[in-house]
All heavy atoms as TSV, in Angstrom:
chain	resi	resn	atom	element	x	y	z
A	1	MET	N	N	19.202	-30.513	-1.218
A	1	MET	CA	C	18.042	-29.727	-1.584
A	1	MET	C	C	17.924	-28.532	-0.647
A	1	MET	O	O	18.035	-28.679	0.561
A	1	MET	CB	C	16.799	-30.608	-1.473
A	1	MET	CG	C	15.672	-30.128	-2.349
A	1	MET	SD	S	14.211	-31.189	-2.234
A	1	MET	CE	C	14.709	-32.536	-3.284
A	2	GLY	N	N	17.713	-27.346	-1.174
A	2	GLY	CA	C	17.637	-26.137	-0.368
A	2	GLY	C	C	16.307	-26.010	0.344
A	2	GLY	O	O	15.335	-26.680	0.024
A	3	ALA	N	N	16.279	-25.147	1.328
A	3	ALA	CA	C	15.046	-24.903	2.059
A	3	ALA	C	C	14.061	-24.178	1.157
A	3	ALA	O	O	14.419	-23.254	0.440
A	3	ALA	CB	C	15.335	-24.079	3.297
A	4	ARG	N	N	12.832	-24.605	1.211
A	4	ARG	CA	C	11.807	-24.005	0.376
A	4	ARG	C	C	11.167	-22.840	1.130
A	4	ARG	O	O	10.736	-23.002	2.277
A	4	ARG	CB	C	10.746	-25.052	0.048
A	4	ARG	CG	C	9.731	-24.570	-0.923
A	4	ARG	CD	C	8.836	-25.711	-1.338
A	4	ARG	NE	N	7.765	-25.183	-2.158
A	4	ARG	CZ	C	6.620	-25.769	-2.337
A	4	ARG	NH1	N	6.386	-26.923	-1.778
A	4	ARG	NH2	N	5.697	-25.217	-3.089
A	5	LYS	N	N	11.096	-21.696	0.490
A	5	LYS	CA	C	10.513	-20.521	1.131
A	5	LYS	C	C	8.994	-20.588	1.059
A	5	LYS	O	O	8.429	-21.061	0.087
A	5	LYS	CB	C	10.991	-19.237	0.442
A	5	LYS	CG	C	12.418	-18.899	0.736
A	5	LYS	CD	C	12.734	-17.520	0.254
A	5	LYS	CE	C	14.127	-17.142	0.669
A	5	LYS	NZ	N	14.442	-15.761	0.335
A	6	THR	N	N	8.364	-20.104	2.101
A	6	THR	CA	C	6.913	-20.031	2.123
A	6	THR	C	C	6.479	-18.862	1.249
A	6	THR	O	O	7.016	-17.769	1.365
A	6	THR	CB	C	6.412	-19.803	3.561
A	6	THR	OG1	O	6.905	-20.848	4.374
A	6	THR	CG2	C	4.909	-19.774	3.624
A	7	LEU	N	N	5.501	-19.110	0.403
A	7	LEU	CA	C	4.987	-18.045	-0.435
A	7	LEU	C	C	4.050	-17.170	0.371
A	7	LEU	O	O	3.151	-17.663	1.048
A	7	LEU	CB	C	4.242	-18.631	-1.642
A	7	LEU	CG	C	5.085	-19.438	-2.622
A	7	LEU	CD1	C	4.204	-20.009	-3.721
A	7	LEU	CD2	C	6.176	-18.585	-3.220
A	8	ILE	N	N	4.276	-15.890	0.313
A	8	ILE	CA	C	3.435	-14.937	1.028
A	8	ILE	C	C	2.434	-14.374	0.038
A	8	ILE	O	O	2.800	-13.894	-1.032
A	8	ILE	CB	C	4.280	-13.802	1.624
A	8	ILE	CG1	C	5.270	-14.377	2.619
A	8	ILE	CG2	C	3.390	-12.773	2.299
A	8	ILE	CD1	C	6.293	-13.385	3.081
A	9	THR	N	N	1.170	-14.431	0.415
A	9	THR	CA	C	0.111	-13.902	-0.431
A	9	THR	C	C	-0.503	-12.671	0.221
A	9	THR	O	O	-0.277	-12.409	1.412
A	9	THR	CB	C	-0.993	-14.953	-0.656
A	9	THR	OG1	O	-1.620	-15.230	0.608
A	9	THR	CG2	C	-0.431	-16.234	-1.250
A	10	TYR	N	N	-1.298	-11.978	-0.537
A	10	TYR	CA	C	-2.009	-10.812	-0.018
A	10	TYR	C	C	-2.883	-11.234	1.163
A	10	TYR	O	O	-2.963	-10.525	2.168
A	10	TYR	CB	C	-2.853	-10.183	-1.132
A	10	TYR	CG	C	-3.664	-9.001	-0.680
A	10	TYR	CD1	C	-3.057	-7.781	-0.420
A	10	TYR	CD2	C	-5.040	-9.106	-0.501
A	10	TYR	CE1	C	-3.797	-6.687	-0.004
A	10	TYR	CE2	C	-5.784	-8.019	-0.083
A	10	TYR	CZ	C	-5.164	-6.816	0.163
A	10	TYR	OH	O	-5.897	-5.743	0.586
A	11	ASP	N	N	-3.508	-12.393	1.065
A	11	ASP	CA	C	-4.362	-12.884	2.149
A	11	ASP	C	C	-3.569	-13.117	3.434
A	11	ASP	O	O	-4.072	-12.869	4.528
A	11	ASP	CB	C	-5.075	-14.175	1.739
A	11	ASP	CG	C	-6.110	-13.940	0.650
A	11	ASP	OD1	O	-6.635	-12.810	0.552
A	11	ASP	OD2	O	-6.397	-14.888	-0.103
A	12	ASN	N	N	-2.323	-13.598	3.308
A	12	ASN	CA	C	-1.463	-13.762	4.490
A	12	ASN	C	C	-1.208	-12.412	5.154
A	12	ASN	O	O	-1.229	-12.303	6.384
A	12	ASN	CB	C	-0.113	-14.379	4.132
A	12	ASN	CG	C	-0.197	-15.761	3.566
A	12	ASN	OD1	O	0.403	-16.028	2.525
A	12	ASN	ND2	N	-0.914	-16.650	4.215
A	13	VAL	N	N	-0.963	-11.410	4.340
A	13	VAL	CA	C	-0.683	-10.066	4.847
A	13	VAL	C	C	-1.916	-9.513	5.558
A	13	VAL	O	O	-1.824	-8.976	6.667
A	13	VAL	CB	C	-0.228	-9.125	3.710
A	13	VAL	CG1	C	-0.099	-7.694	4.197
A	13	VAL	CG2	C	1.081	-9.608	3.111
A	14	VAL	N	N	-3.084	-9.673	4.946
A	14	VAL	CA	C	-4.337	-9.189	5.544
A	14	VAL	C	C	-4.583	-9.900	6.873
A	14	VAL	O	O	-4.926	-9.261	7.876
A	14	VAL	CB	C	-5.528	-9.395	4.577
A	14	VAL	CG1	C	-6.855	-9.158	5.282
A	14	VAL	CG2	C	-5.393	-8.483	3.371
A	15	GLU	N	N	-4.398	-11.200	6.897
A	15	GLU	CA	C	-4.606	-11.971	8.124
A	15	GLU	C	C	-3.657	-11.504	9.239
A	15	GLU	O	O	-4.070	-11.329	10.385
A	15	GLU	CB	C	-4.402	-13.460	7.849
A	15	GLU	CG	C	-4.683	-14.339	9.041
A	15	GLU	CD	C	-4.506	-15.814	8.724
A	15	GLU	OE1	O	-4.619	-16.195	7.547
A	15	GLU	OE2	O	-4.243	-16.570	9.671
A	16	PHE	N	N	-2.389	-11.305	8.896
A	16	PHE	CA	C	-1.408	-10.813	9.870
A	16	PHE	C	C	-1.857	-9.471	10.451
A	16	PHE	O	O	-1.862	-9.272	11.664
A	16	PHE	CB	C	-0.024	-10.667	9.218
A	16	PHE	CG	C	0.933	-9.848	10.026
A	16	PHE	CD1	C	1.537	-10.377	11.156
A	16	PHE	CD2	C	1.224	-8.541	9.666
A	16	PHE	CE1	C	2.413	-9.609	11.919
A	16	PHE	CE2	C	2.096	-7.771	10.419
A	16	PHE	CZ	C	2.691	-8.315	11.550
A	17	LEU	N	N	-2.248	-8.551	9.577
A	17	LEU	CA	C	-2.648	-7.224	10.035
A	17	LEU	C	C	-3.912	-7.275	10.885
A	17	LEU	O	O	-4.005	-6.607	11.916
A	17	LEU	CB	C	-2.840	-6.284	8.848
A	17	LEU	CG	C	-1.553	-5.791	8.201
A	17	LEU	CD1	C	-1.853	-5.042	6.916
A	17	LEU	CD2	C	-0.770	-4.911	9.157
A	18	LYS	N	N	-4.892	-8.057	10.462
A	18	LYS	CA	C	-6.134	-8.158	11.240
A	18	LYS	C	C	-5.844	-8.707	12.632
A	18	LYS	O	O	-6.355	-8.189	13.616
A	18	LYS	CB	C	-7.148	-9.046	10.522
A	18	LYS	CG	C	-7.857	-8.356	9.395
A	18	LYS	CD	C	-8.908	-9.250	8.786
A	18	LYS	CE	C	-9.660	-8.536	7.685
A	18	LYS	NZ	N	-10.668	-9.413	7.072
A	19	ASN	N	N	-5.037	-9.761	12.702
A	19	ASN	CA	C	-4.699	-10.345	14.004
A	19	ASN	C	C	-3.931	-9.360	14.864
A	19	ASN	O	O	-4.183	-9.236	16.059
A	19	ASN	CB	C	-3.883	-11.630	13.830
A	19	ASN	CG	C	-4.713	-12.762	13.295
A	19	ASN	OD1	O	-5.923	-12.794	13.455
A	19	ASN	ND2	N	-4.059	-13.712	12.646
A	20	ARG	N	N	-3.004	-8.673	14.255
A	20	ARG	CA	C	-2.151	-7.737	14.993
A	20	ARG	C	C	-2.929	-6.516	15.456
A	20	ARG	O	O	-2.723	-6.014	16.561
A	20	ARG	CB	C	-0.972	-7.322	14.101
A	20	ARG	CG	C	0.078	-6.516	14.779
A	20	ARG	CD	C	0.673	-7.291	15.958
A	20	ARG	NE	N	1.568	-6.437	16.686
A	20	ARG	CZ	C	1.185	-5.562	17.615
A	20	ARG	NH1	N	-0.062	-5.441	17.936
A	20	ARG	NH2	N	2.078	-4.811	18.220
A	21	LEU	N	N	-3.848	-6.042	14.634
A	21	LEU	CA	C	-4.581	-4.821	14.961
A	21	LEU	C	C	-5.727	-5.062	15.937
A	21	LEU	O	O	-6.288	-4.101	16.466
A	21	LEU	CB	C	-5.080	-4.146	13.685
A	21	LEU	CG	C	-3.958	-3.553	12.822
A	21	LEU	CD1	C	-4.482	-3.145	11.462
A	21	LEU	CD2	C	-3.303	-2.371	13.521
A	22	THR	N	N	-6.085	-6.320	16.200
A	22	THR	CA	C	-7.115	-6.595	17.200
A	22	THR	C	C	-6.548	-6.487	18.611
A	22	THR	O	O	-7.297	-6.373	19.567
A	22	THR	CB	C	-7.740	-7.996	17.012
A	22	THR	OG1	O	-6.713	-8.979	17.076
A	22	THR	CG2	C	-8.495	-8.095	15.702
A	23	GLN	N	N	-5.220	-6.521	18.724
A	23	GLN	CA	C	-4.570	-6.373	20.024
A	23	GLN	C	C	-4.553	-4.894	20.411
A	23	GLN	O	O	-4.469	-4.022	19.556
A	23	GLN	CB	C	-3.131	-6.902	19.972
A	23	GLN	CG	C	-3.044	-8.363	19.609
A	23	GLN	CD	C	-1.610	-8.793	19.339
A	23	GLN	OE1	O	-0.668	-8.068	19.607
A	23	GLN	NE2	N	-1.466	-9.994	18.807
A	24	SER	N	N	-4.643	-4.644	21.704
A	24	SER	CA	C	-4.603	-3.259	22.179
A	24	SER	C	C	-3.249	-2.633	21.854
A	24	SER	O	O	-2.209	-3.262	22.077
A	24	SER	CB	C	-4.820	-3.205	23.692
A	24	SER	OG	O	-6.098	-3.685	24.008
A	25	PRO	N	N	-3.265	-1.401	21.337
A	25	PRO	CA	C	-1.989	-0.759	20.986
A	25	PRO	C	C	-1.221	-0.315	22.223
A	25	PRO	O	O	-1.802	0.049	23.232
A	25	PRO	CB	C	-2.418	0.449	20.164
A	25	PRO	CG	C	-3.797	0.750	20.612
A	25	PRO	CD	C	-4.411	-0.570	21.005
A	26	CYS	N	N	0.072	-0.372	22.104
A	26	CYS	CA	C	0.974	0.120	23.148
A	26	CYS	C	C	1.942	1.069	22.449
A	26	CYS	O	O	2.787	0.636	21.668
A	26	CYS	CB	C	1.716	-1.036	23.810
A	26	CYS	SG	S	2.858	-0.507	25.081
A	27	GLY	N	N	1.781	2.348	22.665
A	27	GLY	CA	C	2.625	3.323	21.971
A	27	GLY	C	C	2.232	3.410	20.506
A	27	GLY	O	O	1.078	3.614	20.169
A	28	ASN	N	N	3.202	3.189	19.634
A	28	ASN	CA	C	2.944	3.293	18.193
A	28	ASN	C	C	2.817	1.913	17.539
A	28	ASN	O	O	3.135	1.749	16.371
A	28	ASN	CB	C	4.037	4.117	17.513
A	28	ASN	CG	C	5.400	3.434	17.585
A	28	ASN	OD1	O	5.593	2.465	18.312
A	28	ASN	ND2	N	6.346	3.942	16.829
A	29	ASP	N	N	2.331	0.925	18.290
A	29	ASP	CA	C	2.215	-0.441	17.784
A	29	ASP	C	C	1.395	-0.553	16.498
A	29	ASP	O	O	1.599	-1.469	15.718
A	29	ASP	CB	C	1.587	-1.368	18.832
A	29	ASP	CG	C	2.576	-1.805	19.884
A	29	ASP	OD1	O	3.776	-1.452	19.758
A	29	ASP	OD2	O	2.162	-2.501	20.820
A	30	HIS	N	N	0.446	0.330	16.298
A	30	HIS	CA	C	-0.402	0.247	15.113
A	30	HIS	C	C	0.054	1.193	14.008
A	30	HIS	O	O	-0.641	1.362	13.011
A	30	HIS	CB	C	-1.860	0.521	15.484
A	30	HIS	CG	C	-2.446	-0.595	16.304
A	30	HIS	ND1	N	-3.739	-0.551	16.762
A	30	HIS	CD2	C	-1.947	-1.782	16.732
A	30	HIS	CE1	C	-3.994	-1.654	17.445
A	30	HIS	NE2	N	-2.922	-2.413	17.438
A	31	ASP	N	N	1.212	1.783	14.167
A	31	ASP	CA	C	1.795	2.660	13.165
A	31	ASP	C	C	2.236	1.833	11.953
A	31	ASP	O	O	2.712	0.703	12.091
A	31	ASP	CB	C	2.992	3.394	13.781
A	31	ASP	CG	C	3.597	4.410	12.842
A	31	ASP	OD1	O	2.831	5.223	12.294
A	31	ASP	OD2	O	4.832	4.384	12.655
A	32	PHE	N	N	2.090	2.390	10.761
A	32	PHE	CA	C	2.405	1.677	9.521
A	32	PHE	C	C	3.818	1.104	9.518
A	32	PHE	O	O	4.018	-0.081	9.262
A	32	PHE	CB	C	2.210	2.612	8.311
A	32	PHE	CG	C	2.574	1.980	7.005
A	32	PHE	CD1	C	1.682	1.156	6.348
A	32	PHE	CD2	C	3.821	2.195	6.426
A	32	PHE	CE1	C	2.006	0.560	5.148
A	32	PHE	CE2	C	4.169	1.602	5.228
A	32	PHE	CZ	C	3.248	0.790	4.582
A	33	MET	N	N	4.814	1.936	9.798
A	33	MET	CA	C	6.208	1.478	9.733
A	33	MET	C	C	6.504	0.413	10.786
A	33	MET	O	O	7.220	-0.548	10.518
A	33	MET	CB	C	7.180	2.652	9.875
A	33	MET	CG	C	7.317	3.488	8.621
A	33	MET	SD	S	7.756	2.529	7.144
A	33	MET	CE	C	9.378	1.944	7.570
A	34	HIS	N	N	5.953	0.582	11.966
A	34	HIS	CA	C	6.156	-0.412	13.019
A	34	HIS	C	C	5.587	-1.763	12.586
A	34	HIS	O	O	6.239	-2.800	12.748
A	34	HIS	CB	C	5.498	0.053	14.325
A	34	HIS	CG	C	5.666	-0.921	15.439
A	34	HIS	ND1	N	6.820	-1.010	16.178
A	34	HIS	CD2	C	4.832	-1.869	15.938
A	34	HIS	CE1	C	6.692	-1.966	17.077
A	34	HIS	NE2	N	5.490	-2.503	16.956
A	35	LEU	N	N	4.384	-1.770	12.035
A	35	LEU	CA	C	3.771	-3.019	11.590
A	35	LEU	C	C	4.505	-3.613	10.396
A	35	LEU	O	O	4.626	-4.835	10.274
A	35	LEU	CB	C	2.297	-2.798	11.254
A	35	LEU	CG	C	1.399	-2.583	12.466
A	35	LEU	CD1	C	0.004	-2.146	12.023
A	35	LEU	CD2	C	1.322	-3.837	13.316
A	36	LEU	N	N	5.015	-2.766	9.523
A	36	LEU	CA	C	5.790	-3.250	8.379
A	36	LEU	C	C	7.059	-3.952	8.857
A	36	LEU	O	O	7.392	-5.048	8.384
A	36	LEU	CB	C	6.132	-2.096	7.436
A	36	LEU	CG	C	6.922	-2.445	6.176
A	36	LEU	CD1	C	6.169	-3.454	5.314
A	36	LEU	CD2	C	7.223	-1.183	5.379
A	37	GLU	N	N	7.745	-3.348	9.803
A	37	GLU	CA	C	8.954	-3.966	10.362
A	37	GLU	C	C	8.619	-5.279	11.068
A	37	GLU	O	O	9.318	-6.275	10.912
A	37	GLU	CB	C	9.636	-3.009	11.338
A	37	GLU	CG	C	10.276	-1.818	10.669
A	37	GLU	CD	C	10.758	-0.763	11.660
A	37	GLU	OE1	O	10.676	-1.001	12.882
A	37	GLU	OE2	O	11.203	0.292	11.190
A	38	GLU	N	N	7.544	-5.284	11.837
A	38	GLU	CA	C	7.125	-6.498	12.546
A	38	GLU	C	C	6.732	-7.599	11.563
A	38	GLU	O	O	7.060	-8.766	11.755
A	38	GLU	CB	C	5.954	-6.165	13.466
A	38	GLU	CG	C	5.590	-7.295	14.388
A	38	GLU	CD	C	4.504	-6.896	15.378
A	38	GLU	OE1	O	4.527	-5.755	15.880
A	38	GLU	OE2	O	3.646	-7.743	15.638
A	39	GLY	N	N	6.030	-7.218	10.502
A	39	GLY	CA	C	5.654	-8.194	9.475
A	39	GLY	C	C	6.874	-8.763	8.781
A	39	GLY	O	O	6.922	-9.960	8.469
A	40	SER	N	N	7.865	-7.939	8.563
A	40	SER	CA	C	9.106	-8.382	7.938
A	40	SER	C	C	9.789	-9.449	8.796
A	40	SER	O	O	10.266	-10.469	8.283
A	40	SER	CB	C	10.035	-7.182	7.744
A	40	SER	OG	O	11.285	-7.579	7.259
A	41	VAL	N	N	9.811	-9.227	10.099
A	41	VAL	CA	C	10.410	-10.193	11.018
A	41	VAL	C	C	9.545	-11.457	11.090
A	41	VAL	O	O	10.057	-12.578	11.045
A	41	VAL	CB	C	10.578	-9.570	12.425
A	41	VAL	CG1	C	10.985	-10.611	13.442
A	41	VAL	CG2	C	11.597	-8.450	12.372
A	42	THR	N	N	8.240	-11.283	11.184
A	42	THR	CA	C	7.319	-12.421	11.300
A	42	THR	C	C	7.410	-13.344	10.092
A	42	THR	O	O	7.488	-14.569	10.239
A	42	THR	CB	C	5.871	-11.918	11.456
A	42	THR	OG1	O	5.788	-11.131	12.643
A	42	THR	CG2	C	4.896	-13.081	11.557
A	43	PHE	N	N	7.385	-12.762	8.900
A	43	PHE	CA	C	7.416	-13.564	7.670
A	43	PHE	C	C	8.833	-13.894	7.209
A	43	PHE	O	O	9.014	-14.622	6.239
A	43	PHE	CB	C	6.666	-12.843	6.541
A	43	PHE	CG	C	5.177	-12.781	6.750
A	43	PHE	CD1	C	4.539	-11.562	6.940
A	43	PHE	CD2	C	4.405	-13.926	6.750
A	43	PHE	CE1	C	3.160	-11.491	7.115
A	43	PHE	CE2	C	3.036	-13.877	6.930
A	43	PHE	CZ	C	2.414	-12.647	7.115
A	44	LYS	N	N	9.827	-13.291	7.870
A	44	LYS	CA	C	11.236	-13.496	7.516
A	44	LYS	C	C	11.525	-13.117	6.060
A	44	LYS	O	O	12.157	-13.858	5.314
A	44	LYS	CB	C	11.654	-14.943	7.791
A	44	LYS	CG	C	11.569	-15.303	9.247
A	44	LYS	CD	C	11.987	-16.720	9.496
A	44	LYS	CE	C	11.946	-16.974	10.985
A	44	LYS	NZ	N	11.167	-18.078	11.401
A	45	VAL	N	N	11.012	-11.950	5.682
A	45	VAL	CA	C	11.241	-11.402	4.343
A	45	VAL	C	C	11.552	-9.916	4.486
A	45	VAL	O	O	11.373	-9.325	5.554
A	45	VAL	CB	C	10.011	-11.586	3.414
A	45	VAL	CG1	C	9.726	-13.059	3.170
A	45	VAL	CG2	C	8.794	-10.885	3.968
A	46	SER	N	N	11.997	-9.304	3.399
A	46	SER	CA	C	12.310	-7.876	3.434
A	46	SER	C	C	11.024	-7.046	3.452
A	46	SER	O	O	9.955	-7.515	3.051
A	46	SER	CB	C	13.141	-7.491	2.210
A	46	SER	OG	O	12.348	-7.569	1.050
A	47	MET	N	N	11.163	-5.827	3.932
A	47	MET	CA	C	10.020	-4.913	3.932
A	47	MET	C	C	9.585	-4.618	2.500
A	47	MET	O	O	8.395	-4.473	2.232
A	47	MET	CB	C	10.372	-3.630	4.688
A	47	MET	CG	C	10.494	-3.851	6.176
A	47	MET	SD	S	10.701	-2.342	7.132
A	47	MET	CE	C	12.443	-2.026	6.875
A	48	ASP	N	N	10.542	-4.545	1.572
A	48	ASP	CA	C	10.210	-4.309	0.165
A	48	ASP	C	C	9.305	-5.405	-0.387
A	48	ASP	O	O	8.355	-5.126	-1.118
A	48	ASP	CB	C	11.474	-4.218	-0.690
A	48	ASP	CG	C	12.230	-2.916	-0.486
A	48	ASP	OD1	O	11.604	-1.931	-0.011
A	48	ASP	OD2	O	13.424	-2.879	-0.803
A	49	LEU	N	N	9.599	-6.654	-0.041
A	49	LEU	CA	C	8.773	-7.761	-0.521
A	49	LEU	C	C	7.360	-7.652	0.042
A	49	LEU	O	O	6.383	-7.868	-0.683
A	49	LEU	CB	C	9.388	-9.113	-0.167
A	49	LEU	CG	C	8.590	-10.325	-0.650
A	49	LEU	CD1	C	8.509	-10.348	-2.174
A	49	LEU	CD2	C	9.198	-11.609	-0.132
A	50	LEU	N	N	7.239	-7.306	1.308
A	50	LEU	CA	C	5.904	-7.142	1.895
A	50	LEU	C	C	5.127	-6.037	1.188
A	50	LEU	O	O	3.930	-6.171	0.958
A	50	LEU	CB	C	6.006	-6.822	3.385
A	50	LEU	CG	C	6.187	-7.991	4.324
A	50	LEU	CD1	C	6.231	-7.510	5.765
A	50	LEU	CD2	C	5.100	-9.017	4.157
A	51	LEU	N	N	5.818	-4.952	0.858
A	51	LEU	CA	C	5.152	-3.874	0.134
A	51	LEU	C	C	4.690	-4.345	-1.240
A	51	LEU	O	O	3.600	-3.994	-1.690
A	51	LEU	CB	C	6.075	-2.659	0.016
A	51	LEU	CG	C	6.324	-1.916	1.325
A	51	LEU	CD1	C	7.430	-0.890	1.147
A	51	LEU	CD2	C	5.050	-1.263	1.838
A	52	LYS	N	N	5.499	-5.170	-1.881
A	52	LYS	CA	C	5.122	-5.712	-3.190
A	52	LYS	C	C	3.939	-6.665	-3.090
A	52	LYS	O	O	3.194	-6.829	-4.047
A	52	LYS	CB	C	6.309	-6.432	-3.832
A	52	LYS	CG	C	7.392	-5.496	-4.297
A	52	LYS	CD	C	8.570	-6.245	-4.866
A	52	LYS	CE	C	9.697	-5.285	-5.214
A	52	LYS	NZ	N	10.926	-5.994	-5.592
A	53	LYS	N	N	3.795	-7.302	-1.942
A	53	LYS	CA	C	2.689	-8.245	-1.733
A	53	LYS	C	C	1.407	-7.557	-1.282
A	53	LYS	O	O	0.427	-8.209	-0.973
A	53	LYS	CB	C	3.081	-9.316	-0.703
A	53	LYS	CG	C	4.185	-10.225	-1.179
A	53	LYS	CD	C	3.721	-11.072	-2.354
A	53	LYS	CE	C	4.798	-12.020	-2.808
A	53	LYS	NZ	N	4.334	-12.881	-3.887
A	54	GLY	N	N	1.416	-6.219	-1.221
A	54	GLY	CA	C	0.201	-5.470	-0.927
A	54	GLY	C	C	0.033	-5.023	0.509
A	54	GLY	O	O	-1.079	-4.756	0.950
A	55	PHE	N	N	1.138	-4.918	1.247
A	55	PHE	CA	C	1.051	-4.517	2.650
A	55	PHE	C	C	0.373	-3.156	2.805
A	55	PHE	O	O	-0.510	-2.997	3.637
A	55	PHE	CB	C	2.449	-4.485	3.282
A	55	PHE	CG	C	2.425	-4.284	4.771
A	55	PHE	CD1	C	2.382	-5.369	5.618
A	55	PHE	CD2	C	2.441	-3.007	5.318
A	55	PHE	CE1	C	2.358	-5.188	7.000
A	55	PHE	CE2	C	2.416	-2.813	6.680
A	55	PHE	CZ	C	2.373	-3.916	7.526
A	56	ARG	N	N	0.781	-2.189	2.003
A	56	ARG	CA	C	0.206	-0.834	2.116
A	56	ARG	C	C	-1.294	-0.858	1.831
A	56	ARG	O	O	-2.093	-0.256	2.543
A	56	ARG	CB	C	0.905	0.134	1.163
A	56	ARG	CG	C	0.440	1.569	1.317
A	56	ARG	CD	C	1.170	2.518	0.382
A	56	ARG	NE	N	2.603	2.360	0.366
A	56	ARG	CZ	C	3.453	2.900	1.239
A	56	ARG	NH1	N	2.991	3.628	2.220
A	56	ARG	NH2	N	4.744	2.716	1.125
A	57	LYS	N	N	-1.697	-1.577	0.806
A	57	LYS	CA	C	-3.111	-1.679	0.445
A	57	LYS	C	C	-3.902	-2.329	1.578
A	57	LYS	O	O	-4.978	-1.849	1.952
A	57	LYS	CB	C	-3.262	-2.495	-0.838
A	57	LYS	CG	C	-4.691	-2.712	-1.262
A	57	LYS	CD	C	-4.760	-3.578	-2.498
A	57	LYS	CE	C	-6.186	-3.918	-2.841
A	57	LYS	NZ	N	-6.271	-4.853	-3.967
A	58	ALA	N	N	-3.370	-3.409	2.126
A	58	ALA	CA	C	-4.043	-4.118	3.216
A	58	ALA	C	C	-4.155	-3.224	4.448
A	58	ALA	O	O	-5.202	-3.173	5.105
A	58	ALA	CB	C	-3.296	-5.403	3.551
A	59	TYR	N	N	-3.083	-2.515	4.763
A	59	TYR	CA	C	-3.079	-1.614	5.917
A	59	TYR	C	C	-4.153	-0.543	5.761
A	59	TYR	O	O	-4.937	-0.306	6.669
A	59	TYR	CB	C	-1.698	-0.978	6.075
A	59	TYR	CG	C	-1.591	-0.030	7.248
A	59	TYR	CD1	C	-1.309	-0.519	8.518
A	59	TYR	CD2	C	-1.773	1.345	7.086
A	59	TYR	CE1	C	-1.211	0.342	9.603
A	59	TYR	CE2	C	-1.674	2.203	8.161
A	59	TYR	CZ	C	-1.397	1.700	9.415
A	59	TYR	OH	O	-1.295	2.554	10.486
A	60	ARG	N	N	-4.176	0.076	4.614
A	60	ARG	CA	C	-5.160	1.137	4.371
A	60	ARG	C	C	-6.572	0.586	4.409
A	60	ARG	O	O	-7.483	1.217	4.925
A	60	ARG	CB	C	-4.895	1.829	3.031
A	60	ARG	CG	C	-3.611	2.641	3.086
A	60	ARG	CD	C	-3.444	3.461	1.870
A	60	ARG	NE	N	-4.504	4.451	1.828
A	60	ARG	CZ	C	-4.699	5.302	0.843
A	60	ARG	NH1	N	-3.907	5.284	-0.188
A	60	ARG	NH2	N	-5.682	6.161	0.877
A	61	GLN	N	N	-6.757	-0.596	3.859
A	61	GLN	CA	C	-8.066	-1.217	3.819
A	61	GLN	C	C	-8.576	-1.483	5.241
A	61	GLN	O	O	-9.731	-1.246	5.546
A	61	GLN	CB	C	-7.987	-2.524	3.037
A	61	GLN	CG	C	-9.282	-3.199	2.750
A	61	GLN	CD	C	-9.085	-4.423	1.883
A	61	GLN	OE1	O	-7.973	-4.890	1.671
A	61	GLN	NE2	N	-10.163	-4.947	1.375
A	62	ILE	N	N	-7.707	-1.962	6.108
A	62	ILE	CA	C	-8.112	-2.326	7.466
A	62	ILE	C	C	-8.166	-1.119	8.395
A	62	ILE	O	O	-9.165	-0.881	9.062
A	62	ILE	CB	C	-7.156	-3.396	8.036
A	62	ILE	CG1	C	-7.284	-4.688	7.227
A	62	ILE	CG2	C	-7.448	-3.656	9.508
A	62	ILE	CD1	C	-6.191	-5.685	7.482
A	63	VAL	N	N	-7.091	-0.339	8.433
A	63	VAL	CA	C	-6.997	0.762	9.389
A	63	VAL	C	C	-7.817	1.977	8.958
A	63	VAL	O	O	-8.541	2.559	9.753
A	63	VAL	CB	C	-5.517	1.172	9.597
A	63	VAL	CG1	C	-5.407	2.411	10.452
A	63	VAL	CG2	C	-4.765	0.039	10.244
A	64	GLU	N	N	-7.709	2.315	7.694
A	64	GLU	CA	C	-8.358	3.543	7.221
A	64	GLU	C	C	-9.721	3.275	6.593
A	64	GLU	O	O	-10.415	4.197	6.212
A	64	GLU	CB	C	-7.430	4.249	6.231
A	64	GLU	CG	C	-6.105	4.657	6.868
A	64	GLU	CD	C	-5.111	5.207	5.879
A	64	GLU	OE1	O	-5.477	5.443	4.699
A	64	GLU	OE2	O	-3.952	5.394	6.260
A	65	GLY	N	N	-10.100	2.012	6.463
A	65	GLY	CA	C	-11.405	1.657	5.918
A	65	GLY	C	C	-11.554	1.942	4.433
A	65	GLY	O	O	-12.644	2.156	3.937
A	66	LEU	N	N	-10.439	1.924	3.718
A	66	LEU	CA	C	-10.490	2.178	2.263
A	66	LEU	C	C	-10.571	0.887	1.473
A	66	LEU	O	O	-10.100	-0.118	1.840
A	66	LEU	CB	C	-9.261	2.966	1.824
A	66	LEU	CG	C	-9.097	4.333	2.465
A	66	LEU	CD1	C	-7.791	4.962	2.011
A	66	LEU	CD2	C	-10.256	5.238	2.104
């Protein structure tokens, strides 16, 4: 039986961003691309998949207040 992948939801992405953005920034730590790359490593998925799961929307909602 193969390893079962964890399903990533929009709520997982929002939670990751909220937790990450509460930390003090160091350099460009809060930059969109940096967080996208970090999220990709954290969730062990491609950046494209994170974008499909609403990463950009979540980022804008949290950082830009949209």
